[in-house]
Z-matrix of the N, CA and C atoms (Angstrom, degrees):
N
C 1 1.413
C 2 1.520 1 111.63
N 3 1.370 2 115.30 1 156.04
C 4 1.431 3 118.34 2 179.12
C 5 1.448 4 110.25 3 -142.94
N 6 1.401 5 121.93 4 152.28
C 7 1.441 6 125.65 5 177.85
C 8 1.461 7 110.67 6 -72.65
N 9 1.317 8 111.76 7 146.14
C 10 1.481 9 121.01 8 179.80
C 11 1.490 10 113.62 9 -140.09
N 12 1.331 11 122.84 10 141.57
C 13 1.425 12 127.51 11 175.85
C 14 1.478 13 110.34 12 -98.47
N 15 1.361 14 117.58 13 152.47
C 16 1.439 15 120.73 14 178.67
C 17 1.538 16 110.81 15 -60.94
N 18 1.296 17 112.56 16 140.98
C 19 1.393 18 121.53 17 179.49
C 20 1.536 19 117.92 18 84.12
N 21 1.319 20 113.53 19 13.90
C 22 1.522 21 120.66 20 -175.21
C 23 1.457 22 111.40 21 -95.21
N 24 1.330 23 117.49 22 152.17
C 25 1.446 24 125.07 23 169.74
C 26 1.524 25 110.28 24 -122.14
N 27 1.390 26 114.47 25 81.71
C 28 1.462 27 114.78 26 -170.53
C 29 1.508 28 114.93 27 -74.91
N 30 1.349 29 112.93 28 162.78
C 31 1.489 30 124.26 29 176.43
C 32 1.426 31 106.16 30 -129.89
N 33 1.312 32 121.40 31 127.76
C 34 1.494 33 125.97 32 176.26
C 35 1.494 34 109.54 33 -104.58
N 36 1.419 35 114.76 34 128.90
C 37 1.375 36 117.59 35 175.64
C 38 1.546 37 108.62 36 -130.19
N 39 1.427 38 115.22 37 149.16
C 40 1.447 39 122.44 38 -178.09
C 41 1.484 40 103.97 39 -162.06
N 42 1.370 41 107.08 40 168.30
C 43 1.531 42 115.03 41 177.16
C 44 1.544 43 106.68 42 -108.92
N 45 1.307 44 114.49 43 139.26
C 46 1.481 45 123.59 44 -177.06
C 47 1.481 46 113.45 45 -134.17
N 48 1.230 47 120.29 46 141.77
C 49 1.498 48 121.39 47 163.52
C 50 1.517 49 107.30 48 -145.23
N 51 1.320 50 115.97 49 163.43
C 52 1.361 51 121.59 50 -173.89
C 53 1.601 52 111.02 51 -137.09
N 54 1.318 53 117.37 52 151.66
C 55 1.487 54 118.23 53 171.23
C 56 1.516 55 109.80 54 -75.88
N 57 1.380 56 115.53 55 161.60
C 58 1.354 57 119.40 56 179.96
C 59 1.473 58 113.78 57 -57.32
N 60 1.358 59 116.70 58 138.49
C 61 1.462 60 119.89 59 179.27
C 62 1.498 61 117.10 60 96.38
N 63 1.318 62 117.54 61 -15.80
C 64 1.419 63 122.60 62 177.41
C 65 1.501 64 110.66 63 -70.87
N 66 1.318 65 119.63 64 130.36
C 67 1.466 66 126.66 65 -173.87
C 68 1.554 67 106.71 66 -85.08
N 69 1.289 68 114.18 67 -173.89
C 70 1.546 69 118.91 68 -177.53
C 71 1.469 70 111.07 69 -64.46
N 72 1.243 71 119.97 70 161.33
C 73 1.502 72 126.30 71 -175.73
C 74 1.583 73 103.21 72 -117.89
N 75 1.379 74 117.28 73 122.46
C 76 1.403 75 119.84 74 -179.28
C 77 1.607 76 107.72 75 -86.59
N 78 1.324 77 116.72 76 134.68
C 79 1.408 78 123.35 77 176.81
C 80 1.458 79 110.53 78 -107.63
N 81 1.367 80 122.96 79 125.06
C 82 1.384 81 132.44 80 177.43
C 83 1.493 82 117.41 81 -132.07
N 84 1.279 83 117.67 82 155.35
C 85 1.500 84 117.88 83 170.06
C 86 1.534 85 105.02 84 -79.75
N 87 1.359 86 111.63 85 146.02
C 88 1.452 87 121.56 86 178.34
C 89 1.513 88 111.07 87 -87.44
N 90 1.256 89 115.79 88 -156.53
C 91 1.544 90 123.42 89 -175.74
C 92 1.524 91 106.66 90 -74.20
N 93 1.237 92 124.85 91 -34.71
C 94 1.465 93 123.04 92 179.65
C 95 1.436 94 112.19 93 -96.98
N 96 1.376 95 117.57 94 114.38
C 97 1.423 96 120.98 95 -169.65
C 98 1.637 97 113.59 96 -122.21
N 99 1.199 98 114.54 97 -12.98
C 100 1.552 99 121.02 98 -174.51
C 101 1.506 100 113.15 99 44.98
N 102 1.352 101 117.43 100 36.29
C 103 1.401 102 119.94 101 175.00
C 104 1.609 103 113.91 102 98.09
N 105 1.299 104 117.69 103 -17.10
C 106 1.426 105 118.92 104 176.81
C 107 1.550 106 109.89 105 -63.55
N 108 1.295 107 118.93 106 144.90
C 109 1.467 108 120.44 107 -172.85
C 110 1.493 109 115.04 108 -94.85
N 111 1.265 110 117.15 109 -28.19
C 112 1.489 111 123.11 110 -171.97
C 113 1.528 112 111.59 111 -177.56
N 114 1.369 113 118.45 112 163.80
C 115 1.420 114 122.08 113 164.16
C 116 1.533 115 107.06 114 -71.08
N 117 1.319 116 115.45 115 148.86
C 118 1.459 117 120.37 116 -179.50
C 119 1.599 118 111.14 117 -86.45
N 120 1.385 119 114.82 118 93.00
C 121 1.416 120 118.23 119 176.80
C 122 1.475 121 114.99 120 -60.42
N 123 1.240 122 118.37 121 150.18
C 124 1.494 123 122.24 122 176.14
C 125 1.557 124 108.66 123 68.92
N 126 1.339 125 117.42 124 27.05
C 127 1.462 126 123.16 125 -179.88
C 128 1.591 127 107.87 126 -143.53
N 129 1.327 128 112.72 127 151.39
C 130 1.534 129 117.82 128 -178.26
C 131 1.534 130 107.03 129 59.69
N 132 1.331 131 115.46 130 -129.58
C 133 1.502 132 119.90 131 -177.11
C 134 1.480 133 111.09 132 -91.83
N 135 1.334 134 120.44 133 -2.38
C 136 1.535 135 118.95 134 -176.09
C 137 1.472 136 109.66 135 -87.25
N 138 1.310 137 115.38 136 150.96
C 139 1.427 138 122.29 137 169.28
C 140 1.502 139 112.79 138 -88.99
N 141 1.318 140 121.12 139 -172.83
C 142 1.483 141 123.88 140 -174.59
C 143 1.468 142 109.97 141 -65.27
N 144 1.302 143 121.98 142 -20.24
C 145 1.447 144 126.45 143 -179.29
C 146 1.542 145 112.95 144 -98.31
N 147 1.340 146 115.72 145 4.81
C 148 1.593 147 117.72 146 177.38
C 149 1.522 148 107.62 147 79.15
N 150 1.347 149 119.88 148 27.23
C 151 1.469 150 121.26 149 -179.67
C 152 1.534 151 108.13 150 -112.89
N 153 1.345 152 115.03 151 149.27
C 154 1.461 153 121.57 152 170.45
C 155 1.511 154 107.53 153 -118.25
N 156 1.217 155 117.82 154 152.03
C 157 1.600 156 122.22 155 -177.84
C 158 1.461 157 108.66 156 -121.38
N 159 1.361 158 120.23 157 87.88
C 160 1.468 159 123.83 158 178.20
C 161 1.560 160 105.52 159 -59.13
N 162 1.403 161 116.21 160 150.03
C 163 1.384 162 123.24 161 167.22
C 164 1.507 163 110.25 162 -105.63
N 165 1.359 164 114.89 163 -174.60
C 166 1.422 165 121.97 164 -176.79
C 167 1.514 166 111.67 165 -76.21
N 168 1.341 167 119.72 166 -2.87
C 169 1.445 168 122.26 167 179.63
C 170 1.559 169 106.70 168 -120.78
N 171 1.284 170 114.64 169 145.71
C 172 1.554 171 116.53 170 -177.93
C 173 1.530 172 105.51 171 -64.78
N 174 1.404 173 114.03 172 131.57
C 175 1.376 174 119.20 173 175.56
C 176 1.495 175 105.71 174 -139.66
N 177 1.342 176 115.36 175 148.21
C 178 1.468 177 125.99 176 -179.70
C 179 1.536 178 109.42 177 -65.09
N 180 1.318 179 118.68 178 128.16
C 181 1.420 180 123.78 179 176.40
C 182 1.577 181 109.26 180 -115.56
N 183 1.281 182 116.15 181 142.23
C 184 1.390 183 121.72 182 -179.27
C 185 1.514 184 112.90 183 -126.95
N 186 1.366 185 119.18 184 128.61
C 187 1.393 186 125.76 185 177.84
C 188 1.444 187 111.02 186 -120.69
N 189 1.333 188 115.84 187 118.46
C 190 1.484 189 125.04 188 176.70
C 191 1.560 190 111.41 189 -104.51
N 192 1.262 191 115.65 190 159.21
C 193 1.507 192 120.39 191 -172.81
C 194 1.540 193 111.16 192 -120.05
N 195 1.273 194 113.92 193 159.65
C 196 1.491 195 122.09 194 173.67
C 197 1.490 196 106.21 195 -98.29
N 198 1.322 197 112.86 196 133.64
C 199 1.555 198 119.27 197 178.17
C 200 1.484 199 111.16 198 95.68
N 201 1.333 200 112.17 199 -178.49
C 202 1.465 201 125.37 200 178.44
C 203 1.509 202 105.47 201 -127.03
N 204 1.421 203 115.04 202 139.52
C 205 1.428 204 113.68 203 177.70
C 206 1.514 205 115.51 204 -61.43
N 207 1.306 206 114.53 205 142.17
C 208 1.505 207 119.87 206 -175.93
C 209 1.525 208 110.88 207 -92.19
N 210 1.310 209 121.19 208 -16.72
C 211 1.489 210 121.61 209 -170.56
C 212 1.517 211 102.49 210 -162.65
N 213 1.360 212 111.02 211 166.83
C 214 1.463 213 123.30 212 174.39
C 215 1.563 214 110.25 213 -75.15
N 216 1.306 215 112.40 214 137.07
C 217 1.526 216 112.99 215 178.56
C 218 1.554 217 107.68 216 167.50
N 219 1.365 218 112.65 217 -152.59
C 220 1.482 219 120.40 218 -179.05
C 221 1.451 220 111.95 219 -112.47
N 222 1.374 221 117.53 220 140.85
C 223 1.469 222 115.67 221 172.66
C 224 1.566 223 105.34 222 -108.37
N 225 1.162 224 116.76 223 137.68
C 226 1.547 225 122.61 224 -177.47
C 227 1.522 226 106.73 225 -109.50
N 228 1.380 227 116.16 226 127.06
C 229 1.411 228 119.88 227 173.12
C 230 1.500 229 109.86 228 -120.40
N 231 1.364 230 111.85 229 134.53
C 232 1.490 231 117.26 230 -179.26
C 233 1.564 232 112.72 231 -109.46
N 234 1.283 233 117.93 232 130.49
C 235 1.447 234 124.12 233 173.69
C 236 1.486 235 106.56 234 -102.21
N 237 1.338 236 114.84 235 112.07
C 238 1.457 237 118.40 236 -179.99
C 239 1.503 238 113.44 237 -103.55
N 240 1.398 239 112.95 238 119.49
C 241 1.397 240 121.31 239 -175.46
C 242 1.544 241 109.67 240 -107.07
N 243 1.314 242 115.83 241 116.46
C 244 1.404 243 121.72 242 176.19
C 245 1.520 244 108.80 243 -107.30
N 246 1.305 245 115.89 244 108.34
C 247 1.513 246 118.60 245 -170.85
C 248 1.515 247 108.14 246 -141.74
N 249 1.332 248 116.75 247 125.06
C 250 1.444 249 119.22 248 175.21
C 251 1.565 250 108.06 249 -109.69
N 252 1.258 251 120.54 250 0.32
C 253 1.489 252 122.42 251 -176.51
C 254 1.533 253 113.20 252 -98.89
N 255 1.322 254 117.66 253 0.57
C 256 1.368 255 118.80 254 179.31
C 257 1.529 256 114.34 255 81.22
N 258 1.324 257 120.01 256 17.44
C 259 1.393 258 126.25 257 -175.80
C 260 1.606 259 110.23 258 -71.81
N 261 1.323 260 114.88 259 161.45
C 262 1.451 261 120.09 260 -178.61
C 263 1.558 262 110.08 261 -117.83
N 264 1.275 263 119.40 262 148.22
C 265 1.485 264 125.53 263 177.58
C 266 1.511 265 103.26 264 -119.48
N 267 1.314 266 116.71 265 126.86
C 268 1.449 267 123.33 266 177.68
C 269 1.607 268 105.94 267 -109.59
N 270 1.257 269 119.11 268 134.57
C 271 1.450 270 122.96 269 174.43
C 272 1.513 271 111.34 270 -132.79
N 273 1.391 272 114.83 271 146.07
C 274 1.399 273 116.45 272 -172.14
C 275 1.615 274 107.08 273 -158.26
N 276 1.326 275 113.37 274 155.60
C 277 1.422 276 119.72 275 172.32
C 278 1.632 277 118.53 276 57.45
N 279 1.373 278 114.38 277 53.20
C 280 1.402 279 120.81 278 178.03
C 281 1.513 280 111.57 279 -67.27
N 282 1.306 281 117.75 280 135.69
C 283 1.437 282 119.70 281 168.69
C 284 1.551 283 113.71 282 -151.30
N 285 1.316 284 115.85 283 158.88
C 286 1.491 285 114.72 284 -169.02
C 287 1.735 286 98.32 285 -131.43
N 288 1.255 287 110.75 286 140.95
C 289 1.449 288 115.03 287 171.42
C 290 1.509 289 108.76 288 -126.27
N 291 1.345 290 120.45 289 157.88
C 292 1.387 291 123.17 290 177.66
C 293 1.583 292 116.63 291 75.41
N 294 1.302 293 112.44 292 14.76
C 295 1.475 294 121.01 293 -174.64
C 296 1.545 295 115.34 294 -99.37
N 297 1.326 296 117.14 295 8.61
C 298 1.469 297 115.28 296 179.81
C 299 1.472 298 112.79 297 -137.91
């Protein structure tokens, strides 16, 4: 989660890599949204289903959102990993712009 001010249009960036065999990672808004309506599918690093596909090398991932924050608070983002192969997801260097 990250702090957000009213009237903001945040963008979340982070580095991700995965071990061989890990499938796509679904990105969704959590319970705390500050008025944002959804992640922006088919924008930034997300495909039309809101998924990103980390490779075996660290790569910058960008998550954009639909809507503008309605009030000051916290925005919660969930990365849902569905993996039956025992793959690992590594995340690093989270930052947010446009949130103040």
